[in-house]
LUMBADO-155788 format. One record per atom (N, C-alpha, C): x, y, z. Coordinates in steps of 0.001 Angstrom, whole numbers, plus 500000, padded with zeros to 6 digits. Layout:
% residues N
XYZ...
END
This chain:
% residues 319
403350476641744701403665477091746073404613478216746036405552477985745040406520479065744940405833480318744489404860480133743543404142481309743051403315481909744170402610480930744904401803481465746019402673482129747043403785481530747250404673482128748256405166483477747821405447483545746502405898484838746022404807485876746120403605485402745807402463486325745892402266486786747318402373485836748230402188486192749641403250487149750096404455486769749684405577487637750079405402489016749485405050488966748183404836490279747533403733491058748210402665490320748578401572491025749286402022491595750604402834490778751262403331491283752539404238492492752352405021492354751297405909493478751030405105494727750699404116494497749865403310495668749491402584496247750707402133495348751575401444495805752776402382496560753662403570496038753796404566496711754644404922498050754074405009498034752726405373499309752090404290500338752282403030499831752093401903500772752279401823501238753713402102500301754623402049500719756030403166501694756341404368501391755762405483502309755993405194503666755412404621503674754210404281504971753612403245505699754406402281504964754951401270505607755794401880506217757010402821505479757583403487506030758786404259507280758446404904507267757244405641508484756840404700509660756693403531509460756113402546510534755951402044511031757289401789510106758222401290510503759538402314511342760279403595510933760167404626511693760876404787513073760280404674513183758954404760514515758348403590515365758750402405514818758764401228515577759203401349516008760643401875515182761507402080515539762915403010516700763063404076516836762235405011517969762305404315519267761975403450519272760952402738520497760582401761520926761660401122520027762323400194520386763403400938521012764569402164520526764838402960521137765915403323522570765571403653522821764304403973524192763894402754525096764035401593524600763701400373525401763847400110525753765303400375524766766183400160525040767608401041526166768104402201526370767505403106527446767899402711528760767242402300528748765999401998529964765236400703530611765699399667529842765986398355530398766323398392531278767574399008530862768699399069531762769870399822533055769589400867532989768774401619534197768444400739535183767686399933534679766752399022535551766000397998536184766930397486535411767866396503535934768821397106537053769658398344536856770098399007537878770924399197539163770124399598539033768860399799540222768018398489540974767829397404540216767577396085540847767392395662541582768656395893540974769809395520541611771081396289542910771276397598542873771012398436544066771204398022545177770259397800544823768977397493545838767961396104546431768156395134545620768562393746546070768631393374546596770012393719545864771053393234546218772381394012547350773038395336547411772830396141548445773489395693549853773109395474550167771814394957551509771492393617551810772124392757550785772217391447550991772847391610551345774320392521550649775010392760550937776429393305552349776607394221552762775730394783554119775831393702555171775653392819554962774669391711555915774439390795555986775652390486554852776253389620554836777435390261555576778602391582555410778794392272556115779878392207557617779672392409558067778418392343559508778125390957560053778385389928559318777972388550559767778198388228559846779684388702558886780457388467558923781902389149560129782526390358560437782066391076561599782604390324562886782292389768562983781084388991564177780731387727564275781558387077563153781836385867563176782656386162563606784076387312563166784604387666563527785980388102564973786116388426565658784998388915567033785048388086567921784131386776567734784180385890568471783295385960569965783534386138570383784811386134571808785115387250572538784397388502572099784606389624572775783983389611572573782465389099571413782005389059571170780558388116572152779878386976572410780482386031573348779901386503574791780047387153575083781170387621576441781398388707576834780409389446575856779868390513576175778941389977576790777657388680576606777359388092577188776165387700578640776385387627579090777621387253580462777907388442581390777669388192582526777015389240583487776710389327584498777843390512584631778440390748585598779514391711586649778991391237587900778884392063588992778399392874589578779548394046590088779220394868590747780227396284590204780237396946590372781381398324589928781550398473589323782939399709589032783334399942588437784643399666589416785785399593590709785495399384591710786528397917592107786674397226592288785539395839592752785556395027591998784507393746591748784827392804591190783873391995592354783304392085592548781987391412593663781318391259593328779842390434594097779150390148593821777747390736594882776828391758595562777295392371596593776461393868596659776715394582597253775757395994597552775902396184599062775905397216599526776613397488600948776728398560601362775736398382602547775163399405603128774301400278604019775172401501603582775440402394604346776303402747605674775636402513606768776340402768608089775773404265608361775607405096607645776349406541607882776300407193607288775058406726606120774615407345605442773468406348605057772385405051605384772593403995605140771611403884603662771231404103602771772219403984601339771998402840600783772836402308599637772393401190598999773080401687598051774161401127598203775363401413597297776476400108597053777232399993595850777806398769595535778550398647596392779812399768596689780472399741597537781659401097598223781816401179599131782762402429599872782978403541598953783489403187597918784244404195596996784757404821596181783631404008595788782658404550595093781486405494596011780728405121597293780629405993598274779971407308598423780714407248598559782023408463598777782812409384597565782777408801596348782699409615595139782644410351595018781308409745595539780243410327595383778908411098596612778437411103597683779219411734598927778793412792599366779800413563600359779387414596600918780261414152602221780910412842602508780867412300603713781480410948603389782097410439604323782899409187604118783626408040604790782872406911604111782818405734604638782134404935605543783065404560606711782569403702607636783321402254607237783070401676606556784034400327606010783838399285607099783611399454608235784292398443609302784217398510610068782906399603609914782149399735610593780864399150609784779715398657608584779990398093607717778945396771608286778449396631608396777130395410608971776549394754608065775513395456606999775074394913606115774044394992604664774506394076603866773993394039602440774301393634601669773058393818600347773088393375599481772010392493598376772579391278598266772061390371597197772485390923595862771998391004594867772890391553593564772530390585592728771700389331593167771594388368592403770816388332592868769361388207594191769143388133594712767779389474595226767266390464595347768182391823595776767832391868597197767262390939598043767694390890599437767245391500600338768312392464601178767930393051602157768845392107603346768950391842603772770173390827604796770423391156605536771712390496606670771960390711607389773222390379606498774415391144606636775485390981605764776644389661606040777347389022604985777818387739605110778494387287603779779054386183603765779797385723602526780441385122601507779485384672601938778273384058601030777310384680601236775939384501600243775060384971600359773679383975601202772892384488602151772121383622603097771414383222602623770024383719601465769578383352600983768242381967600354768257381297600434767119379933599901767018379932598381767120380941597726766561380974596263766535381073595653767929381683596366768868381824595841770233380606596118771097379705596983770633378442597237771341378669597651772797379508598692772987379785599254774325380372598206775274381328597423774787381973596401775605382767597049776737382540596598777968383266597131779116384700596601779112385661597507779308387070597112779306387468596411780600386785596708781677387062596060782961385966596455783948385874595690785026384884595995786052385216597293786784386524597570786955386956598804787614387773599634786643387494600934786607388267601865785786388451603161786560389701603629786640390013604893787305390442605897786240389686606969786034390063607955785015391303608763785385391675608771786661392860609522787090394134608715786850394140607473787330395323606605787194395339605824785893394240605898785127394110605118783886394316603627784180393652603174785233393814601798785688392558600994785389392743599817784769391656598871784502391938597586785280390913597008785890391075595704786533389728595007786580389750593709786272388503592964786125388307591883787176389174591833788222389037590730789169389178591125790633389689592321790959389901592705792358389087593922792740388929594104794053388282595305794565389349596382794742389175597521794074390165598598794069389447599919794328390130600829795013389588602168795252390691603185794984390285604412794724391253605496794509391292606368795758392491606510796329392665607360797504393020608778797041392211609774797370392518611141796931393730611737797644394083611207798816395238611718799559396542611144799003396546609847798728397712609226798088397774609576796605396606609928796037396461610200794604396901608991793790396480607829794259396832606583793594395780605537793957395655604502793130394692603435793402395306602392794329394472601903795254394895600892796212393942599699796154394425598527796528393585597328796605392787597370797893391459597250797807390583597286798973389195597767798583388293597756799556386919598185799298386772599692799311387609600381800095387542601838800086387845602445801439388073603758801463388331604484802707387086604488803574387289604230804851386169604167805775385481602820805799385844601920804895385247600579804849386222599557805424387338599383804754388366598478805275389735599150805369389834600406804910391096601145804993390837602582805441391866603204806015391827604623806363393153605243805952393167606554805807394403607246805417394917608035806608396143607691807046396790608429808130397521609617807518397166610821807956397761612012807371399216612180807794399575611687808988400970611788809434401852610825808654401413609580808564402177608576807814402057608781806311401000609502805899400701609698804473400607608348803769399784607477804354399641606122803815398280605562804182397777604669803331396542603958803622396868602701804413396115602487805508396324601321806362394985600703806710395024599443807119393793598730807442393161599290808708391855599192808786391096599782809885391482599248811268391816597967811438392134597471812787393313598172813462394222598798812701395396599445813310395231600966813388394002601436813253393764602878813232394223603551814515394056602902815653394399603518816941395623602884817589396217601906816947397337601198817589398664601338816844398650601811815612399888601847814839400786602994815308402080602869815079403052603900815398403227604808814185402950606086814354403034607025813245404495607354812933404837607277811666406141607685811156405885608581809959406381609781809976406090610743808914406533610206807564405583610221806618405846609757805244406521608381805241405914607451805942406545606150806163406758605351804883405969605608803844406128604856802603406995605577801569407425606774801904408253607533800957409712607094801059409963605900800645411316605350800684411336603948800109412493603363800052412658602020799505412586600971800601412192599769800226412224598636801159413671598414801580413944598311802883415330598161803329415984596844802916415200595910802402415762594618801990415960594558800480414899594796799707414994594659798246415165595985797522415013597098798246415227598440797695414185598851796657412996598236796661411920598691795780411180599852796437410783600843795632410052601997796147408688601545796658408393601809797923407241601196798568405926601942798338405970603246798068404727603997797942403879603497796775404518603120795685403792602622794515403936601117794328404475600427795321404683598984795203403348598244795188403276597197794370402059596378794305402122595187795260403238594995795945403384593881796892402873594285798273402448593302799051401929593549800391403055594032801304402718595022802161403708595619803055403477595175804492404535595208805275404509594809806683405017595954807538404197596374808507404610597408809455405341596752810620406523597258810935407358596682811986407014597309813324406791596485814317406501596956815676407717596740816553408008597684817446407220598891817745407699600146817037408689600039816149409302601233815564408442601879814492407608601091813785406734601651812773407314601695811381408528601234811181409078601192809835408394600100809010408611600154807701407859599295806789408820598561805857408461597327805516409131596563804469408110595617803854408456594982802758407563594010802138407363592806803057406176592239803025405896591066803860406808589900803502407035589685802210407922588592801795409357588858802236409784590113802187411130590467802641411251590293804149410167590600804877410172590440806335410353588977806724409657588081806047409763586665806357411175586144806112411790586576805015413149586131804725414165586765805684413957588033806018414910588762806869414917588215808292413734587934808832413644587494810217414093586047810426414450585347809359415037584024809533416443584116810114417082585282809947418468585456810410418633586599811407417716587573811403417873588763812239416594589017813034416749589696814174415579589991815009415448591478815296416263592322814662416183593771814864415835594462813554415224595642813657414850596424812476416110596825811714416126596654810389417324597022809621417546598527809533416561599330809961416688600786809897417111601372811238416416600992812315416695601590813628417271600593814632417339599319814283417906598252815134417077597916816369415842598376816448414979597969817559414527596525817361414223595860818476413766594470818392412435594398817662412286593398816813411091593275815986409996592439816631410300591746817714409311590853818327409619590705819808408749589986820493408952589725821919410115588760822088411176589236822739412399588445822879412570587879824288411512587836825087411645587423826484412152585991826624411717585107825769412174583716825848413672583640825581414101584341824549415529584341824204416353585003825309415853586118825836416582586801826913416634585945828179415591585151828427415611584230829566416696583172829401416904582699828175417970581731827919419347582357828164419494583630827794420759584322828053420999584490829546419936584793830312420078584915831764420590583615832366420023582481831948420446581182832469421895580884832101422278581185830869423645580928830423424654581785831189424333583071831395425256583963832091425370583616833574424283583092834155424321582712835568425250581525835798425382580654834816426234579482834949427677579757834506427896580885833908429228581211833388430094581826834490431335581414834570432257581938835572433081583090834985433078584209835706433831585383835281435169585402836028436258585666835336437556585748836034437511586760837181438270586471838230438222587309839430438588588759839143439506588999838235439926590378837971438837591219837330437770590543836813436664591291836201435413591332837083435435590649838211434271590652839097434042592044839666432786592473839677432428593779840218432561594924839233433132594677838078433248595730837085431929595910836341431701597124835859430491597440835093430867598169833810429903598221832911430071598916831642428888599851831421429168601032830898428099601960830541427520601550829192426201601448829142425532600964827929424400601896827523423968601749826276422780602427825763421850601365825202420601601386825685419615600398825227418923600920823973418959600146822926418351600558821661416830600443821733416322599504822513414875599306822582414168600410823358414657600735824571413995601763825378414678603131825281415808603169824582416544604414824327416977605098825638417412604290826609417901604824827882419330604338828124420057605139828898421423604772829264421437604137830642422456603331830918422588602669832213423913601950832295424051601140833314425267600342833495424877598880833648425788598006833193425548596556833251426816595869833709426696594706834377427881593941834799428780593641833606430061593595833858431021593373832783430803592011832106430847592035830787430844590823829979431420591188828617432064590247827970432695590551826687431725590510825516430443590124825774429477590044824667428089590557825031427550590124826168426165590441826515426104591465827637425206592465827452424990593489828484423493593756828583422951593508829752421509593604829970421121594999830417420044595537829779419556596865830144418897596805831522419267597702832451418645597683833781417221598235833787416783598834832707415448599447832662414399598505832048414672597977830862413686597115830182414125595665830091415295595344830635415848593991830661416098593420829265416379594295828330416712593868826967418220593715826828418617592785825985420030592610825670420404593321824364419433594026823781419682594772822545420335596113822904421583596042823327422290597234823842423639597377823137424244598528823384425603598764822870426378599561823903427701599428823868428560600116824821428729601587824441428829602434825455429064603861825226430321604320825972
END
């Protein structure tokens, strides 16, 4: 019995030991499975980031190129010229014997002015050969390549994108279709003007022979758009006119009003009617000269405003 009991006990012990060992193995295996559950999602996330993100970036770039096919394709086209003119040649300045795309590029980079009419040599931008100036390239390799759509042999002017004509009276090239088409030349003003103002403009002798009163650029050869001031007929750049009239309403040369001021003058009438004048100044008048109608007259006393009795303008001065 003792032996059987020992055997039983031993068996039980062995069973317990085996069961305990099994439990130890199961618990260790359970720990490793938990670690795998944590590691596997992290690996998946890394794979997604490394593989999918570059693919998404490439797709976005391709979509952007598809949406902008016009400008993308145009970037491959070669456009000869500079910021001032589109042309396929450079000019050899006779004054300094240097190559410039146009006279304006020369003037911007030099301390002197280029004489455009004295230019006799050019360089084709395709074959890079310096040759006598002309409308086409004279080298065989260029096969009579045109330097520009427009060429003026007098002004030595090339342009490949605008409509330009040469005025024999101004002796210079102007932007437009031509005299008698969209422009005419006024012999009194000595200037080319648009056809709609042929019978309505105010003639001023040699109106362009001077500098812009705002920026002081010489207007006869200026490439910027000009603005004729009404009713005096003086001229300034259109961009200068827009900036100037933000603060002033009279011509900077003759001081005449630049626009219809009736609304403003009506406001002055209302303000002066409500203003009380001291008794010692009632009935007094001042002699004035109207700058707009160029007539003299008298106006009721005021320390600032004096209305012209002829044209009802307040653009007056005391005499």
